[in-house]
N, CA, C and O atoms as CSV, one atom per row, in Angstrom:
chain,resi,resn,atom,element,x,y,z
A,1,MET,N,N,112.241,-57.362,180.882
A,1,MET,CA,C,112.355,-56.407,181.873
A,1,MET,C,C,114.035,-56.351,182.183
A,1,MET,O,O,114.718,-57.369,182.284
A,2,SER,N,N,114.477,-55.194,182.293
A,2,SER,CA,C,115.950,-55.018,182.554
A,2,SER,C,C,116.447,-55.451,184.118
A,2,SER,O,O,115.801,-55.219,185.140
A,3,GLN,N,N,117.490,-55.999,184.060
A,3,GLN,CA,C,118.008,-56.486,185.455
A,3,GLN,C,C,118.826,-55.174,186.104
A,3,GLN,O,O,119.482,-55.324,187.135
A,4,TYR,N,N,118.746,-53.964,185.473
A,4,TYR,CA,C,119.582,-52.761,185.906
A,4,TYR,C,C,118.422,-51.784,186.272
A,4,TYR,O,O,117.408,-51.604,185.598
A,5,PRO,N,N,118.743,-51.183,187.453
A,5,PRO,CA,C,117.652,-50.038,187.793
A,5,PRO,C,C,117.817,-48.871,186.670
A,5,PRO,O,O,118.886,-48.575,186.136
A,6,VAL,N,N,116.641,-48.307,186.431
A,6,VAL,CA,C,116.407,-47.256,185.614
A,6,VAL,C,C,116.528,-45.971,186.565
A,6,VAL,O,O,115.852,-46.010,187.593
A,7,HIS,N,N,117.199,-45.003,186.366
A,7,HIS,CA,C,117.254,-44.052,187.511
A,7,HIS,C,C,116.457,-42.729,187.100
A,7,HIS,O,O,116.045,-41.987,187.992
A,8,VAL,N,N,116.250,-42.449,185.834
A,8,VAL,CA,C,115.501,-41.549,185.395
A,8,VAL,C,C,115.073,-41.328,184.090
A,8,VAL,O,O,115.864,-41.395,183.149
A,9,ALA,N,N,113.712,-41.033,183.924
A,9,ALA,CA,C,113.093,-40.982,182.435
A,9,ALA,C,C,113.718,-39.697,181.753
A,9,ALA,O,O,113.782,-38.604,182.317
A,10,PHE,N,N,114.147,-39.944,180.544
A,10,PHE,CA,C,114.793,-38.889,179.913
A,10,PHE,C,C,113.812,-38.552,178.594
A,10,PHE,O,O,113.741,-39.367,177.674
A,11,PRO,N,N,113.127,-37.402,178.569
A,11,PRO,CA,C,112.039,-37.156,177.548
A,11,PRO,C,C,112.767,-36.579,176.325
A,11,PRO,O,O,112.378,-36.764,175.172
A,12,GLY,N,N,113.809,-35.896,176.650
A,12,GLY,CA,C,114.537,-35.028,175.496
A,12,GLY,C,C,115.341,-35.865,174.624
A,12,GLY,O,O,115.253,-37.092,174.649
A,13,ARG,N,N,116.267,-35.113,173.711
A,13,ARG,CA,C,117.180,-35.546,172.822
A,13,ARG,C,C,118.621,-35.601,173.513
A,13,ARG,O,O,118.985,-34.738,174.311
A,14,LEU,N,N,119.258,-36.484,173.209
A,14,LEU,CA,C,120.709,-36.604,173.503
A,14,LEU,C,C,121.682,-36.675,172.221
A,14,LEU,O,O,121.483,-37.505,171.334
A,15,VAL,N,N,122.724,-35.775,172.178
A,15,VAL,CA,C,123.567,-35.723,171.163
A,15,VAL,C,C,124.914,-35.887,171.536
A,15,VAL,O,O,125.342,-35.017,172.294
A,16,PHE,N,N,125.729,-36.820,171.184
A,16,PHE,CA,C,127.108,-37.020,171.425
A,16,PHE,C,C,127.920,-36.418,170.221
A,16,PHE,O,O,127.779,-36.643,169.019
A,17,VAL,N,N,128.798,-35.602,170.860
A,17,VAL,CA,C,129.486,-34.953,169.715
A,17,VAL,C,C,130.795,-35.627,169.709
A,17,VAL,O,O,131.515,-35.456,170.692
A,18,GLY,N,N,131.184,-36.331,168.788
A,18,GLY,CA,C,132.299,-37.230,168.926
A,18,GLY,C,C,132.010,-38.495,169.516
A,18,GLY,O,O,131.092,-38.601,170.330
A,19,PHE,N,N,132.790,-39.566,169.139
A,19,PHE,CA,C,132.390,-40.945,169.894
A,19,PHE,C,C,133.799,-41.722,170.106
A,19,PHE,O,O,134.055,-42.827,169.627
A,20,GLY,N,N,134.641,-40.960,170.891
A,20,GLY,CA,C,135.869,-41.579,171.341
A,20,GLY,C,C,135.510,-42.504,172.291
A,20,GLY,O,O,134.389,-43.008,172.362
A,21,SER,N,N,136.568,-42.773,173.130
A,21,SER,CA,C,136.457,-43.718,174.267
A,21,SER,C,C,135.591,-43.530,175.401
A,21,SER,O,O,135.096,-44.413,176.101
A,22,ILE,N,N,135.442,-42.110,175.522
A,22,ILE,CA,C,134.301,-41.734,176.698
A,22,ILE,C,C,133.065,-41.962,176.006
A,22,ILE,O,O,132.244,-42.594,176.671
A,23,GLY,N,N,132.724,-41.639,174.912
A,23,GLY,CA,C,131.460,-41.712,174.260
A,23,GLY,C,C,130.923,-43.190,174.216
A,23,GLY,O,O,129.781,-43.554,174.495
A,24,GLN,N,N,132.010,-43.987,173.798
A,24,GLN,CA,C,131.725,-45.507,173.700
A,24,GLN,C,C,131.468,-46.234,175.063
A,24,GLN,O,O,130.805,-47.261,175.204
A,25,GLY,N,N,132.084,-45.548,176.007
A,25,GLY,CA,C,131.951,-46.073,177.242
A,25,GLY,C,C,130.684,-45.611,178.093
A,25,GLY,O,O,130.113,-46.329,178.913
A,26,VAL,N,N,130.315,-44.233,177.755
A,26,VAL,CA,C,129.007,-43.791,178.361
A,26,VAL,C,C,127.770,-44.216,177.789
A,26,VAL,O,O,126.771,-44.191,178.508
A,27,LEU,N,N,127.666,-44.686,176.352
A,27,LEU,CA,C,126.512,-44.818,175.774
A,27,LEU,C,C,125.771,-46.144,176.377
A,27,LEU,O,O,124.558,-46.173,176.586
A,28,PRO,N,N,126.692,-47.288,176.642
A,28,PRO,CA,C,125.992,-48.445,177.171
A,28,PRO,C,C,125.233,-48.086,178.458
A,28,PRO,O,O,124.205,-48.682,178.780
A,29,LEU,N,N,125.767,-47.101,179.175
A,29,LEU,CA,C,125.443,-46.775,180.652
A,29,LEU,C,C,124.108,-45.893,180.380
A,29,LEU,O,O,123.174,-46.072,181.162
A,30,VAL,N,N,123.972,-45.097,179.490
A,30,VAL,CA,C,122.967,-44.256,179.130
A,30,VAL,C,C,121.745,-45.098,178.810
A,30,VAL,O,O,120.688,-44.894,179.407
A,31,LEU,N,N,121.862,-46.037,177.885
A,31,LEU,CA,C,120.975,-46.918,177.632
A,31,LEU,C,C,120.432,-47.965,178.619
A,31,LEU,O,O,119.267,-48.362,178.629
A,32,ARG,N,N,121.315,-48.327,179.367
A,32,ARG,CA,C,121.024,-49.090,180.701
A,32,ARG,C,C,120.316,-48.426,181.734
A,32,ARG,O,O,119.384,-49.061,182.227
A,33,HIS,N,N,120.564,-47.222,182.199
A,33,HIS,CA,C,120.294,-46.559,183.330
A,33,HIS,C,C,119.258,-45.395,183.082
A,33,HIS,O,O,118.678,-44.935,184.065
A,34,LEU,N,N,119.024,-44.951,181.974
A,34,LEU,CA,C,118.047,-43.890,181.568
A,34,LEU,C,C,117.082,-44.311,180.784
A,34,LEU,O,O,117.367,-45.017,179.817
A,35,ALA,N,N,115.659,-43.926,181.080
A,35,ALA,CA,C,114.666,-44.370,180.317
A,35,ALA,C,C,114.741,-43.581,178.960
A,35,ALA,O,O,114.162,-42.498,178.868
A,36,ILE,N,N,115.332,-44.024,178.075
A,36,ILE,CA,C,115.548,-43.226,176.877
A,36,ILE,C,C,115.409,-44.240,175.729
A,36,ILE,O,O,115.739,-45.397,175.990
A,37,LYS,N,N,114.981,-43.969,174.537
A,37,LYS,CA,C,115.048,-44.776,173.499
A,37,LYS,C,C,116.119,-44.517,172.589
A,37,LYS,O,O,116.695,-43.429,172.582
A,38,PRO,N,N,116.413,-45.435,171.838
A,38,PRO,CA,C,117.596,-45.079,170.966
A,38,PRO,C,C,117.361,-43.998,169.974
A,38,PRO,O,O,118.311,-43.291,169.638
A,39,ASP,N,N,116.008,-43.783,169.405
A,39,ASP,CA,C,115.880,-42.989,168.361
A,39,ASP,C,C,115.859,-41.606,168.955
A,39,ASP,O,O,115.660,-40.627,168.236
A,40,GLN,N,N,116.090,-41.487,170.440
A,40,GLN,CA,C,116.297,-40.096,170.984
A,40,GLN,C,C,117.584,-39.691,170.984
A,40,GLN,O,O,117.877,-38.594,171.458
A,41,ILE,N,N,118.533,-40.533,170.445
A,41,ILE,CA,C,119.999,-40.303,170.566
A,41,ILE,C,C,120.468,-40.061,169.306
A,41,ILE,O,O,120.001,-40.780,168.422
A,42,THR,N,N,121.464,-39.034,168.923
A,42,THR,CA,C,122.274,-38.872,167.678
A,42,THR,C,C,123.684,-38.777,168.152
A,42,THR,O,O,123.954,-38.202,169.206
A,43,ILE,N,N,124.614,-39.345,167.371
A,43,ILE,CA,C,126.012,-39.334,167.366
A,43,ILE,C,C,126.406,-38.577,166.100
A,43,ILE,O,O,126.022,-38.993,165.007
A,44,VAL,N,N,127.148,-37.494,166.207
A,44,VAL,CA,C,127.800,-36.774,165.402
A,44,VAL,C,C,129.276,-36.893,165.558
A,44,VAL,O,O,129.845,-36.421,166.542
A,45,SER,N,N,129.933,-37.542,164.563
A,45,SER,CA,C,131.404,-37.818,164.546
A,45,SER,C,C,131.875,-37.615,163.290
A,45,SER,O,O,131.192,-37.652,162.267
A,46,ALA,N,N,133.301,-37.353,163.377
A,46,ALA,CA,C,134.203,-37.065,162.097
A,46,ALA,C,C,134.457,-38.514,161.535
A,46,ALA,O,O,134.532,-38.649,160.314
A,47,ASP,N,N,134.585,-39.537,162.313
A,47,ASP,CA,C,134.922,-40.853,161.751
A,47,ASP,C,C,133.755,-41.746,161.807
A,47,ASP,O,O,132.643,-41.332,162.135
A,48,ASP,N,N,134.011,-43.045,161.470
A,48,ASP,CA,C,133.048,-44.076,161.450
A,48,ASP,C,C,132.923,-44.919,162.681
A,48,ASP,O,O,132.240,-45.940,162.591
A,49,LEU,N,N,133.501,-44.619,163.831
A,49,LEU,CA,C,133.430,-45.417,165.093
A,49,LEU,C,C,132.157,-45.680,165.594
A,49,LEU,O,O,131.946,-46.741,166.181
A,50,ALA,N,N,131.237,-44.804,165.430
A,50,ALA,CA,C,129.792,-44.920,165.739
A,50,ALA,C,C,129.038,-45.450,164.882
A,50,ALA,O,O,127.853,-45.515,165.211
A,51,ARG,N,N,129.392,-45.960,163.631
A,51,ARG,CA,C,128.353,-46.477,162.719
A,51,ARG,C,C,127.788,-47.806,163.224
A,51,ARG,O,O,126.715,-48.150,162.728
A,52,ARG,N,N,128.307,-48.540,164.063
A,52,ARG,CA,C,127.773,-49.705,164.707
A,52,ARG,C,C,126.497,-49.242,165.545
A,52,ARG,O,O,125.620,-50.080,165.756
A,53,SER,N,N,126.372,-48.078,165.980
A,53,SER,CA,C,125.299,-47.823,166.685
A,53,SER,C,C,123.836,-47.803,165.876
A,53,SER,O,O,122.769,-47.748,166.487
A,54,ARG,N,N,123.916,-47.849,164.629
A,54,ARG,CA,C,122.748,-47.835,163.657
A,54,ARG,C,C,121.900,-49.111,163.975
A,54,ARG,O,O,120.696,-49.223,163.747
A,55,ARG,N,N,122.761,-50.112,164.569
A,55,ARG,CA,C,122.170,-51.292,164.578
A,55,ARG,C,C,121.122,-51.410,165.664
A,55,ARG,O,O,120.256,-52.283,165.616
A,56,VAL,N,N,121.208,-50.509,166.661
A,56,VAL,CA,C,120.381,-50.607,167.796
A,56,VAL,C,C,119.378,-49.260,167.518
A,56,VAL,O,O,118.716,-48.863,168.477
A,57,GLY,N,N,119.268,-48.610,166.318
A,57,GLY,CA,C,118.419,-47.692,166.184
A,57,GLY,C,C,118.858,-46.117,166.702
A,57,GLY,O,O,118.063,-45.220,166.984
A,58,ILE,N,N,120.149,-46.051,166.739
A,58,ILE,CA,C,120.597,-44.681,167.104
A,58,ILE,C,C,121.106,-44.058,165.818
A,58,ILE,O,O,121.813,-44.625,164.985
A,59,ARG,N,N,120.637,-42.774,165.770
A,59,ARG,CA,C,121.119,-41.988,164.626
A,59,ARG,C,C,122.575,-41.643,164.585
A,59,ARG,O,O,123.070,-41.226,165.633
A,60,PHE,N,N,123.366,-41.763,163.473
A,60,PHE,CA,C,124.563,-41.414,163.461
A,60,PHE,C,C,124.827,-40.632,162.113
A,60,PHE,O,O,124.420,-41.001,161.011
A,61,ILE,N,N,125.435,-39.703,162.322
A,61,ILE,CA,C,125.826,-38.510,161.294
A,61,ILE,C,C,127.289,-38.478,161.261
A,61,ILE,O,O,127.901,-38.145,162.277
A,62,ARG,N,N,127.890,-38.787,160.207
A,62,ARG,CA,C,129.268,-38.523,159.877
A,62,ARG,C,C,129.583,-37.352,159.204
A,62,ARG,O,O,129.445,-37.225,157.988
A,63,HIS,N,N,130.025,-36.441,159.992
A,63,HIS,CA,C,130.147,-34.876,159.604
A,63,HIS,C,C,131.152,-34.324,160.499
A,63,HIS,O,O,130.859,-34.066,161.666
A,64,PRO,N,N,132.433,-34.105,159.986
A,64,PRO,CA,C,133.422,-33.373,160.798
A,64,PRO,C,C,132.851,-31.850,161.035
A,64,PRO,O,O,132.408,-31.143,160.130
A,65,LEU,N,N,132.946,-31.467,162.447
A,65,LEU,CA,C,132.427,-30.313,162.926
A,65,LEU,C,C,133.627,-29.451,162.786
A,65,LEU,O,O,134.753,-29.839,163.101
A,66,THR,N,N,133.339,-28.155,162.258
A,66,THR,CA,C,134.246,-26.903,162.166
A,66,THR,C,C,133.640,-25.713,162.840
A,66,THR,O,O,132.466,-25.616,163.197
A,67,ARG,N,N,134.642,-24.767,162.979
A,67,ARG,CA,C,134.094,-23.362,163.436
A,67,ARG,C,C,133.025,-23.109,162.699
A,67,ARG,O,O,131.931,-22.852,163.202
A,68,GLU,N,N,133.260,-23.161,161.355
A,68,GLU,CA,C,132.117,-22.488,160.339
A,68,GLU,C,C,130.780,-23.269,160.337
A,68,GLU,O,O,129.699,-22.689,160.234
A,69,ASN,N,N,130.913,-24.742,160.465
A,69,ASN,CA,C,129.681,-25.427,160.251
A,69,ASN,C,C,128.967,-25.806,161.347
A,69,ASN,O,O,127.762,-25.984,161.166
A,70,HIS,N,N,129.496,-26.006,162.654
A,70,HIS,CA,C,129.013,-26.631,163.880
A,70,HIS,C,C,127.628,-25.995,164.338
A,70,HIS,O,O,126.784,-26.662,164.936
A,71,LYS,N,N,127.478,-24.794,164.046
A,71,LYS,CA,C,126.122,-24.096,164.377
A,71,LYS,C,C,125.123,-24.912,163.381
A,71,LYS,O,O,124.204,-25.571,163.866
A,72,ASN,N,N,125.323,-24.852,162.036
A,72,ASN,CA,C,124.324,-25.322,161.248
A,72,ASN,C,C,124.097,-26.857,161.278
A,72,ASN,O,O,123.021,-27.343,160.931
A,73,VAL,N,N,125.157,-27.613,161.707
A,73,VAL,CA,C,124.827,-29.061,161.845
A,73,VAL,C,C,124.293,-29.387,163.205
A,73,VAL,O,O,123.565,-30.377,163.270
A,74,LEU,N,N,124.517,-28.764,164.224
A,74,LEU,CA,C,124.027,-29.047,165.427
A,74,LEU,C,C,122.665,-28.499,165.930
A,74,LEU,O,O,121.961,-29.075,166.761
A,75,ASP,N,N,122.390,-27.372,165.355
A,75,ASP,CA,C,121.150,-26.576,165.727
A,75,ASP,C,C,119.834,-27.446,165.700
A,75,ASP,O,O,119.042,-27.604,166.629
A,76,PRO,N,N,119.768,-28.063,164.215
A,76,PRO,CA,C,118.620,-28.924,164.382
A,76,PRO,C,C,118.437,-30.067,165.297
A,76,PRO,O,O,117.375,-30.651,165.513
A,77,LEU,N,N,119.717,-30.347,165.866
A,77,LEU,CA,C,119.711,-31.720,166.648
A,77,LEU,C,C,119.444,-31.357,168.248
A,77,LEU,O,O,119.032,-32.181,169.065
A,78,VAL,N,N,119.752,-29.980,168.537
A,78,VAL,CA,C,119.787,-29.717,169.997
A,78,VAL,C,C,118.760,-28.577,170.328
A,78,VAL,O,O,118.906,-27.943,171.374
A,79,GLY,N,N,117.814,-28.321,169.543
A,79,GLY,CA,C,116.846,-27.386,169.568
A,79,GLY,C,C,116.184,-27.620,171.095
A,79,GLY,O,O,116.382,-28.662,171.720
A,80,ARG,N,N,115.399,-26.551,171.594
A,80,ARG,CA,C,114.656,-26.763,172.731
A,80,ARG,C,C,113.713,-28.046,172.687
A,80,ARG,O,O,113.004,-28.274,171.708
A,81,ALA,N,N,113.750,-28.862,173.800
A,81,ALA,CA,C,112.698,-29.844,173.685
A,81,ALA,C,C,111.380,-29.412,174.337
A,81,ALA,O,O,111.298,-28.892,175.450
A,82,THR,N,N,110.359,-29.687,173.516
A,82,THR,CA,C,108.963,-29.385,173.866
A,82,THR,C,C,108.245,-30.152,174.826
A,82,THR,O,O,107.204,-29.752,175.346
A,83,SER,N,N,108.835,-31.353,175.093
A,83,SER,CA,C,108.078,-32.307,175.803
A,83,SER,C,C,108.471,-32.375,177.323
A,83,SER,O,O,107.788,-32.997,178.138
A,84,CYS,N,N,109.639,-31.679,177.656
A,84,CYS,CA,C,110.318,-31.604,178.825
A,84,CYS,C,C,109.878,-30.505,179.667
A,84,CYS,O,O,110.237,-29.351,179.434
A,85,SER,N,N,109.055,-30.837,180.713
A,85,SER,CA,C,108.544,-29.827,181.419
A,85,SER,C,C,109.380,-29.208,182.311
A,85,SER,O,O,109.043,-28.101,182.730
A,86,THR,N,N,110.540,-29.771,182.732
A,86,THR,CA,C,111.636,-29.055,183.695
A,86,THR,C,C,112.525,-28.151,182.642
A,86,THR,O,O,113.226,-27.241,183.083
A,87,CYS,N,N,112.470,-28.423,181.306
A,87,CYS,CA,C,113.371,-27.634,180.388
A,87,CYS,C,C,112.826,-26.189,180.119
A,87,CYS,O,O,113.546,-25.329,179.611
A,88,ARG,N,N,111.562,-25.963,180.470
A,88,ARG,CA,C,111.126,-24.572,180.082
A,88,ARG,C,C,111.359,-23.447,181.065
A,88,ARG,O,O,111.017,-22.299,180.783
């Protein structure tokens, strides 16, 4: 059991676009205070900073986003969550 309070259940998917200092600082807080499994999280980054996240089961995609490709890269990752009753 965690020594930290879990504030909310998160049934959907979470996508980090980029993984700079803010993403690196927020990810541990997300895992600590949200009821979310690592396999619900994806990090899309142009560099390898997030590669270590694979160790805990977080999906990492190294793919630089551009104006031309961002829709094709992100659409499969951020589609409407079907299990979230408040998202409908």
